[in-house]
C-alpha positions as a printed Julia matrix, in Angstrom:
297×3 Matrix{Float64}:
 108.65  110.46   93.58
 107.78  107.0    95.41
 106.4   107.27   98.94
 107.27  105.06  101.79
 104.79  102.26  100.89
 106.37  102.06   97.42
 109.84  101.86   98.79
 108.65   99.05  101.31
 107.47   96.95   98.45
 110.59   97.32   96.65
 112.53   96.21   99.51
 110.3    93.4    99.97
 110.81   92.17   96.68
 114.76   92.68   96.62
 114.82   90.96  100.22
 113.01   87.92   98.78
 114.87   87.67   95.69
 118.4    88.25   97.09
 118.67   87.58  100.8
 120.74   84.88  101.69
 122.36   84.41   98.17
 126.06   84.99   97.22
 126.59   87.29   94.41
 128.17   85.69   91.33
 128.85   89.19   89.87
 128.27   93.18   90.58
 128.65   96.02   88.11
 128.35   99.33   89.23
 127.87  101.91   86.44
 128.99  104.99   88.08
 132.4   106.42   88.02
 132.98  106.26   91.69
 132.39  102.35   92.13
 133.41  101.32   88.36
 136.05   99.07   89.79
 134.18   97.75   92.79
 133.82   93.91   92.69
 131.36   92.39   95.29
 131.81   88.79   93.76
 131.46   86.31   96.49
 129.82   88.77   98.95
 126.47   87.56  100.5
 123.32   89.64  100.7
 122.11   89.5   104.23
 119.0    91.8   103.89
 117.37   94.6   102.05
 115.52   97.07  104.23
 113.74  100.32  103.76
 114.28  103.48  105.5
 111.73  106.12  104.88
 112.36  106.68  101.04
 115.64  105.18  101.01
 116.87  101.37  100.25
 119.63   99.69  102.21
 121.02   96.34  100.96
 123.4    95.05  103.59
 125.95   92.5   102.26
 128.74   90.54  104.24
 131.98   89.6   102.65
 135.63   88.17  103.7
 136.79   88.53  107.02
 133.33   89.44  108.33
 133.29   92.68  106.47
 130.03   94.54  106.16
 129.11   97.18  103.43
 125.68   98.52  102.32
 124.47   99.42   98.92
 122.47  102.72   99.76
 120.13  103.95   97.03
 117.3   106.44   96.49
 115.04  106.15   93.52
 114.34  110.03   93.63
 111.77  110.79   90.5
 112.75  108.38   87.82
 114.68  105.31   89.53
 113.69  101.88   90.06
 114.92   98.35   91.04
 113.86   95.41   89.11
 114.25   91.8    89.55
 114.88   89.32   86.7
 115.66   85.64   86.41
 119.1    85.01   85.64
 120.19   86.61   82.22
 116.55   87.67   81.74
 115.74   90.48   79.31
 115.55   93.82   80.77
 112.28   95.84   80.5
 114.37   99.22   80.57
 117.16  100.49   78.38
 120.46   99.08   79.29
 121.93  102.64   79.28
 120.12  103.69   82.19
 121.23  100.7    84.47
 123.38  102.06   87.4
 123.65   98.9    89.32
 123.56   95.21   88.37
 123.98   92.32   91.06
 123.69   88.81   89.92
 123.06   85.67   91.99
 122.53   82.09   91.07
 118.76   82.79   91.34
 118.14   86.29   90.34
 119.63   89.5    88.89
 118.54   92.75   90.54
 119.22   95.82   88.29
 118.84   99.46   89.49
 117.84  101.8    86.55
 118.08  105.76   86.76
 118.86  105.83   90.34
 119.1   109.06   92.07
 121.58  108.17   94.6
 123.78  105.23   94.66
 126.51  104.79   96.96
 128.44  101.93   98.79
 129.24  102.46  102.43
 130.37  100.53  105.56
 127.28   99.28  107.34
 128.78  100.47  110.5
 128.35  104.14  109.08
 124.8   103.93  107.61
 123.91  106.51  110.12
 126.11  109.15  108.35
 123.8   108.53  105.3
 120.28  108.38  106.79
 120.74  109.16  110.41
 119.43  112.49  109.61
 115.94  111.07  108.89
 113.06  111.33  111.46
 111.12  108.24  112.61
 109.95  106.08  109.79
 106.09  105.57  109.77
 106.74  102.15  108.42
 110.04  101.23  110.4
 110.53   99.58  113.71
 111.96  103.05  114.89
 108.52  104.77  114.58
 108.17  107.2   117.57
 105.02  109.5   117.38
 106.33  111.47  120.27
 109.77  112.16  118.7
 108.06  113.03  115.33
 105.71  115.42  117.35
 108.75  117.1   118.9
 110.5   117.58  115.77
 107.39  118.98  113.82
 106.41  121.39  116.89
 109.94  122.64  116.8
 109.0   124.89  113.9
 105.37  126.19  114.78
 105.09  128.73  111.96
 106.02  126.26  109.17
 102.9   125.05  107.08
 101.87  121.64  108.29
 101.93  120.4   104.74
 105.6   121.61  104.4
 106.52  119.82  107.62
 104.9   116.53  106.57
 107.2   116.36  103.6
 110.45  117.19  105.57
 111.88  113.79  105.96
 113.99  115.15  108.8
 110.84  115.27  110.88
 109.26  111.99  109.97
 110.22  109.6   107.16
 107.8   107.94  104.31
 105.37  110.68  103.46
 105.04  112.04  100.12
 102.68  114.43   98.38
  99.8   112.01   97.94
  99.85  110.88  101.53
 100.48  114.61  102.78
  97.17  115.51  101.01
  95.26  112.5   101.87
  96.2   112.67  105.73
  95.41  116.32  105.86
  91.87  115.56  104.53
  91.35  112.73  106.72
  92.29  115.02  109.71
  90.23  117.96  108.57
  93.47  120.11  108.25
  94.36  122.51  105.38
  97.94  121.86  104.49
  98.77  125.51  104.51
  97.83  125.84  108.25
 100.82  126.35  110.44
 102.06  123.61  112.75
 101.04  125.85  115.93
  97.26  125.44  114.6
  97.14  121.71  114.54
  95.57  120.69  117.69
  96.45  116.84  117.5
  99.55  116.23  115.74
  99.67  112.34  116.82
  96.19  111.77  115.36
  97.3   113.3   111.89
 100.41  110.92  112.16
  98.29  108.02  112.8
  96.24  108.82  109.82
  99.38  109.19  107.56
 100.73  105.68  109.17
  97.37  103.8   108.72
  97.04  104.99  104.94
 100.81  103.81  104.4
 100.15  100.35  106.02
  96.81   99.77  104.0
  98.85  100.1   100.78
 101.77   97.71  101.33
 100.21   95.42   98.92
  99.78   96.05   95.21
  97.88   99.19   93.93
  97.05  102.12   96.01
  93.9   103.53   97.37
  93.55  105.81  100.34
  89.67  105.53  100.44
  90.17  102.25  102.07
  90.07  104.53  105.21
  86.83  106.52  105.73
  86.65  110.24  106.33
  87.09  109.69  110.16
  90.38  107.72  109.53
  89.1   104.06  110.04
  88.91  101.27  107.87
  86.09  101.83  105.32
  86.54   98.89  102.65
  86.66   99.22   98.95
  83.56  100.66   97.76
  82.56  100.12   94.25
  82.92  102.95   92.06
  84.54  104.89   94.67
  87.69  107.01   93.49
  91.18  105.78   94.62
  91.75  109.17   96.51
  89.91  111.53   98.75
  91.38  114.72   97.32
  94.61  114.11   95.55
  94.36  114.99   91.75
  90.53  115.58   92.27
  90.46  119.3    91.46
  86.93  120.4    90.7
  85.47  117.13   91.54
  83.01  116.82   94.39
  84.3   115.96   97.97
  83.27  112.68   98.78
  82.09  113.64  102.16
  80.46  117.07  101.61
  80.12  117.49   97.75
  81.92  120.73   97.7
  84.31  120.92   94.73
  87.99  120.01   95.57
  90.52  122.77   95.1
  94.18  122.57   93.82
  97.03  125.07   94.97
 100.85  124.93   95.55
 102.72  125.05   98.72
 106.35  125.71   98.95
 109.39  126.27  100.98
 112.79  127.91  100.4
 115.7   125.66  100.57
 119.55  125.83   99.43
 120.17  124.71   95.78
 121.68  121.44   96.21
 125.27  121.5    95.1
 125.31  125.24   94.22
 128.21  127.54   94.76
 127.51  130.3    97.51
 125.77  133.16   96.12
 127.79  135.55   98.4
 131.07  133.31   98.96
 132.45  135.61  101.36
 129.43  135.4   103.78
 128.99  131.73  103.02
 125.45  132.2   102.17
 124.11  129.57   99.69
 121.96  130.29   96.46
 118.4   129.71   97.74
 115.48  128.19   95.49
 111.75  127.77   96.22
 110.34  123.98   96.08
 106.68  124.12   95.29
 104.48  121.12   95.37
 100.73  120.52   94.55
  98.22  120.47   97.08
  94.58  119.29   97.08
  92.02  119.9    99.53
  88.22  120.54  100.41
  87.72  124.21  101.42
  84.87  123.22  103.68
  86.04  120.17  105.29
  89.73  121.47  105.69
  89.04  125.15  106.77
  92.56  127.1   106.84
  93.42  127.42  110.45
  95.63  130.25  111.93
  94.84  132.77  109.45
  92.9   136.06  109.89
  89.27  135.64  110.74
  89.6   131.83  111.59
C-alpha cells in the first residue's frame, strides 16, 4: 500500500496537471456516481491527507465538491495528454477527468466517492496529524499513541487514527533509527516525539522520485547517498547484516485484531462484529533494537 510520500507525489502531479483547469468531461465508472457529470467544474486543488487524496472542485453557484480517493493496495492515478493511450487496462479505470491540457485516470481505486467539500471531515476527520501536512502536531500524535500504552509501538504507528502517513516501510525504518523493537509496548518507548521525528524526516527525504531510507544515518540525521549502500536499513533485508553492527536482520510478523470490514455481526443480538487478525511483516536488528517491556529487559 502506498505510504505518505507516494501519496504526496501523486497529489503533486495531479495538482500540477489539473489545478485551475475546467473539466471538459468526467466519467465515474462506479454505480453510485455513474450519472454524475462534472463538466465545466473547475479543479481548484489536489491535496494529500495521510494516504488519502482530496481533489477539490468549484462548480456553478459557488458549489464545492471533493473527489475523495484511496489507492489501497492496487490503485493508481495517472496523467496523460488529452486522448493519450492508457498504460493500464481500460476495464480497471474507475474515474476519468478530462481537461483541455490533460486527462487524469484513476485505476483500481480502493475507495472513490464524491462529497461536499464542507463535509470532508466526515471522510478523513478521524485521521491523526499528518506527518507531511500543515496540521502536523507531534504533541497530539503523542497523546493519541500514548492513550493505549499496552499496544505494540509498531501497531500504533500504522494506526492512521494516531498519526497519518506511515506505512510498513517507514514503520520498520523509523523503529530502527530510534533503536526500538516494533513489538515493544508504547509504554516502553522513552521518547515518542523522537520516533515521530525520525519517521517525518524519512518521509520528507523521499518526496522526490525513488525511495531510500539510508539517506538518514543510524542516528537519524542526513547521511548522503553512499555508493553501494542498500536502500533500506532493515526493510526486506532478512538475514543480511545490519548496516550498523553487522548482526543479521530478522523478520517477524506483528498483528492486531480488528472488526472485519463490512461483515455481519457474529452474534447479532449482542452486536459483536466478526473479528479478524491483521498481520504485517516487521524487520529489525535484534542487537540494535532490543525488545523492551518484556520479561528480563
